[in-house]
N, C-alpha and C positions, 0 to 999 in steps of 0.2 A: 355565512352562519356558523360553519364550523372552521375555526383558525387552527393551522398547525401549532403544536407546542413548541416553544423555544427550549433549547438546551439550557440548564441552568448553569449560572456562572458564579463563582465564588471568589471573593477577595480574601483568602486565607492568609494570615501572618502568623507564625508560630509565637508563642509567648517568649521564647528565649531571643528573638530578634532584637536588636538595640533600636532605638528610635532613630529615624533616618532625618537627615537635614534637607533643605530644599535643594542643594547642589547635587547631593547624592541621588535625589529624586529625578532630577534632570538627566542626569548620566544614565540612571536606569532606564528611562524612557528613550534615550538616544540609543542605548545598547540593544534594547528590545526591537526597536525599528530597524537597526543594523542587522539584527539576527534574522528578523523576518525577511529581510530583502535578500540576504544570503542564502537563507533555505528556499526561497522561490526560484533564485538563480540555480542552485543546485538540482533542485526538483525538475526543472526544465531541461538541464543538460544531460542528466542520468535516465534516459528512457531505455526501457528494457527492449533488447532485440529479441524478438521471437524468432523460432526455427520456422521452417518451410511447413511442417505439419505438427499439430499437437500430439503429445504422448498418448492420449486416449485413442485418437484416430489410428496412430500406428499399432497400438495393441489390438484394437477391433480389426484391423487389416490382417494382422497376423493370425488371429483366431479363425478369421474366415478362410484364409490361405490354408491353414491347417485341416480345416474341416473339408475343404474341396479336395486337397490331396488324399485324405482318407477315403472320401466317397470315390474318387477316381481309381484308387488302388483296389477297393473292394469290387467295383464293376468290372474291371479288366484283369483281374486275377482269378 
């Protein structure tokens, strides 16, 4: 019933570009496919290595530690 909307695609060419011949359009499609394949290869290779704990968790842990230290100091002093 409800279909998700597809993203709009445009085939824009500026008015200052020159007319392309059939040879250049074949080269363009070959270059585009080559670019896409290189992009996919690089995307798979460069995976971000995460640390052992996220920064938010470390900050939360430090705040709780400071609160505990303050409470223990007040209790025993």
